[in-house]
ROTIVO-430676 format. One record per atom (N, C-alpha, C, O): atom name; x, y, z. Coordinates in pm, 1 decimal. Layout:
<sites>
SITE midren     east    north       up
SITE     CA        X        Y        Z
...
</sites>
This chain:
<sites>
SITE midren     east    north       up
SITE      N   8363.2   9657.9  11225.3
SITE     CA   8332.7   9795.7  11214.2
SITE      C   8337.7   9909.8  11104.3
SITE      O   8444.3   9971.4  11103.3
SITE      N   8251.6   9946.2  11020.1
SITE     CA   8304.1  10090.9  10929.8
SITE      C   8305.4  10213.8  10990.6
SITE      O   8264.3  10253.2  11099.8
SITE      N   8352.7  10258.8  10911.9
SITE     CA   8352.0  10366.3  10918.4
SITE      C   8351.7  10494.1  10813.3
SITE      O   8452.3  10502.8  10742.9
SITE      N   8236.9  10605.7  10793.4
SITE     CA   8189.2  10644.0  10642.6
SITE      C   8224.7  10824.2  10637.3
SITE      O   8189.3  10907.2  10721.1
SITE      N   8285.9  10842.5  10541.0
SITE     CA   8285.9  10964.5  10545.6
SITE      C   8166.0  11054.4  10424.0
SITE      O   8161.9  11062.1  10301.3
SITE      N   8086.8  11106.5  10529.0
SITE     CA   8019.6  11217.7  10404.6
SITE      C   8058.3  11333.1  10332.7
SITE      O   8070.0  11405.9  10431.3
SITE      N   8081.9  11392.8  10255.1
SITE     CA   8091.7  11521.1  10235.2
SITE      C   7953.5  11569.2  10144.8
SITE      O   7861.9  11509.4  10088.5
SITE      N   7978.6  11660.4  10157.3
SITE     CA   7789.6  11757.9  10096.8
SITE      C   7817.1  11908.2  10014.1
SITE      O   7926.4  11964.7  10011.3
SITE      N   7751.0  11934.4   9979.4
SITE     CA   7755.4  12085.8   9916.9
SITE      C   7620.5  12149.6   9861.9
SITE      O   7543.6  12130.0   9767.7
SITE      N   7627.4  12201.9   9927.3
SITE     CA   7463.8  12279.8   9917.6
SITE      C   7488.5  12381.8   9796.9
SITE      O   7596.6  12435.2   9772.1
SITE      N   7371.4  12398.9   9727.5
SITE     CA   7425.6  12491.2   9624.1
SITE      C   7390.5  12629.4   9600.9
SITE      O   7375.0  12688.2   9493.9
SITE      N   7376.6  12687.8   9766.5
SITE     CA   7330.8  12796.4   9782.6
SITE      C   7322.7  12804.8   9945.5
SITE      O   7298.4  12714.7  10025.8
SITE      N   7356.0  12966.5   9971.4
SITE     CA   7344.6  12976.3  10105.0
SITE      C   7168.1  12919.9  10209.6
SITE      O   7117.1  12861.2  10305.0
SITE      N   7153.6  12992.9  10098.7
SITE     CA   6965.4  12965.8  10076.9
SITE      C   6969.3  12815.4  10192.6
SITE      O   6967.2  12794.0  10313.8
SITE      N   6976.6  12731.1  10052.7
SITE     CA   6967.3  12632.3  10076.6
SITE      C   7037.4  12516.3  10166.2
SITE      O   7001.6  12399.2  10178.9
SITE      N   7138.8  12578.0  10219.5
SITE     CA   7204.9  12563.1  10334.6
SITE      C   7125.3  12596.7  10470.6
SITE      O   7071.2  12516.9  10547.2
SITE      N   7130.7  12691.9  10476.6
SITE     CA   7007.3  12732.0  10610.9
SITE      C   6893.2  12651.5  10669.0
SITE      O   6850.1  12622.4  10780.6
SITE      N   6854.2  12621.4  10499.0
SITE     CA   6687.4  12581.5  10504.7
SITE      C   6714.3  12413.8  10576.3
SITE      O   6622.4  12370.2  10645.6
SITE      N   6889.2  12291.3  10548.8
SITE     CA   6866.8  12240.3  10563.1
SITE      C   6919.4  12214.2  10730.8
SITE      O   6922.4  12110.8  10797.4
SITE      N   6943.9  12303.5  10751.9
SITE     CA   7071.4  12357.3  10922.8
SITE      C   6925.8  12217.6  11031.3
SITE      O   6960.2  12115.0  11090.0
SITE      N   6806.2  12262.1  11021.6
SITE     CA   6752.2  12229.9  11085.2
SITE      C   6674.8  12095.3  11106.9
SITE      O   6645.0  12033.1  11208.8
SITE      N   6650.8  12071.2  10959.5
SITE     CA   6682.3  11892.6  10971.2
SITE      C   6826.7  11846.1  11030.4
SITE      O   6835.8  11748.9  11105.2
SITE      N   6906.9  11902.1  11001.6
SITE     CA   7013.1  11780.7  11046.8
SITE      C   7039.4  11820.7  11179.0
SITE      O   7076.7  11724.6  11246.4
SITE      N   7034.4  11919.8  11237.7
SITE     CA   7046.2  11907.1  11386.3
SITE      C   6975.1  11814.8  11433.7
SITE      O   7013.1  11724.5  11508.3
SITE      N   6843.9  11837.8  11382.8
SITE     CA   6723.8  11761.2  11462.5
SITE      C   6786.3  11581.9  11417.9
SITE      O   6792.3  11498.5  11508.2
SITE      N   6815.8  11555.3  11314.0
SITE     CA   6865.2  11390.7  11316.9
SITE      C   7032.8  11415.0  11427.1
SITE      O   7076.1  11350.3  11522.5
SITE      N   7072.3  11506.0  11372.6
SITE     CA   7222.6  11484.6  11479.7
SITE      C   7165.1  11426.9  11640.7
SITE      O   7202.2  11334.9  11713.6
SITE      N   7096.4  11493.6  11647.8
SITE     CA   7061.3  11517.3  11805.9
SITE      C   6899.2  11366.1  11897.5
SITE      O   6895.1  11329.5  12014.9
SITE      N   6822.5  11332.9  11806.2
SITE     CA   6672.8  11258.4  11814.7
SITE      C   6748.7  11161.5  11775.7
SITE      O   6737.3  11059.3  11843.4
SITE      N   6862.7  11156.0  11643.0
SITE     CA   6815.1  10995.9  11546.2
SITE      C   6733.9  10972.8  11437.1
SITE      O   6712.0  11065.8  11359.5
SITE      N   6681.3  10854.2  11416.9
SITE     CA   6655.3  10794.5  11295.8
SITE      C   6586.9  10648.4  11311.1
SITE      O   6660.9  10556.6  11346.5
SITE      N   6474.7  10626.3  11291.0
SITE     CA   6460.6  10508.6  11295.0
SITE      C   6581.1  10411.9  11221.3
SITE      O   6633.3  10305.2  11253.5
SITE      N   6594.5  10487.3  11127.4
SITE     CA   6685.6  10408.6  11008.6
SITE      C   6795.0  10355.3  11065.8
SITE      O   6839.2  10252.0  11015.5
SITE      N   6876.5  10425.8  11207.7
SITE     CA   6947.3  10399.4  11314.1
SITE      C   7023.1  10254.4  11336.8
SITE      O   7141.5  10221.0  11339.1
SITE      N   6859.0  10162.9  11357.5
SITE     CA   6934.8  10024.8  11380.2
SITE      C   6824.6   9961.9  11356.2
SITE      O   6705.9   9988.2  11375.3
SITE      N   6890.6   9860.7  11304.1
SITE     CA   6766.1   9711.7  11266.9
SITE      C   6859.5   9606.1  11222.1
SITE      O   6979.8   9632.3  11223.7
SITE      N   6819.0   9490.3  11182.4
SITE     CA   6856.0   9379.3  11188.7
SITE      C   7052.2   9342.3  11096.6
SITE      O   7076.8   9287.2  10989.3
SITE      N   7118.1   9384.1  11168.6
SITE     CA   7304.9   9413.4  11090.2
SITE      C   7343.0   9513.0  11080.2
SITE      O   7451.0   9540.4  11028.0
SITE      N   7236.6   9620.3  11144.0
SITE     CA   7323.2   9722.6  11163.8
SITE      C   7288.7   9855.1  11288.2
SITE      O   7169.5   9870.8  11314.4
SITE      N   7361.6   9920.1  11340.3
SITE     CA   7321.9  10014.9  11479.2
SITE      C   7433.6  10117.0  11437.9
SITE      O   7541.9  10100.9  11381.6
SITE      N   7359.9  10242.7  11492.3
SITE     CA   7512.8  10363.2  11473.1
SITE      C   7497.5  10348.5  11610.8
SITE      O   7404.1  10334.7  11689.8
SITE      N   7634.5  10356.7  11614.7
SITE     CA   7679.2  10369.9  11813.6
SITE      C   7738.8  10466.5  11836.7
SITE      O   7782.7  10486.1  11950.0
SITE      N   7759.6  10565.5  11722.8
SITE     CA   7815.1  10667.3  11774.7
SITE      C   7873.7  10816.0  11630.6
SITE      O   7941.0  10795.2  11529.6
SITE      N   7831.6  10913.4  11665.4
SITE     CA   7827.5  11005.8  11546.1
SITE      C   7950.9  11149.0  11586.8
SITE      O   7952.5  11224.2  11684.1
SITE      N   8048.7  11140.9  11458.7
SITE     CA   8110.4  11246.3  11486.1
SITE      C   8079.6  11370.3  11354.9
SITE      O   8077.7  11353.6  11232.9
SITE      N   8058.8  11489.1  11432.0
SITE     CA   8095.0  11598.6  11332.5
SITE      C   8228.2  11675.1  11309.5
SITE      O   8330.3  11704.6  11371.5
SITE      N   8209.4  11680.6  11268.3
SITE     CA   8349.9  11760.4  11218.2
SITE      C   8253.4  11916.7  11123.7
SITE      O   8311.7  11920.6  11015.4
SITE      N   8214.4  11957.4  11123.3
SITE     CA   8172.4  12021.6  11027.3
SITE      C   8209.3  12166.2  10947.8
SITE      O   8143.1  12201.6  10850.2
</sites>
């Protein structure tokens, strides 16, 4: 099992707000890339 820590920084508050919906949709609904041969996302742990 692998654990990944991802950090990012937006250049402005406006850019951050624009990304919010896309990010929350991904967390709620997942992605087609969450599971493929040899890989499967089992859990997401978020600490914003």
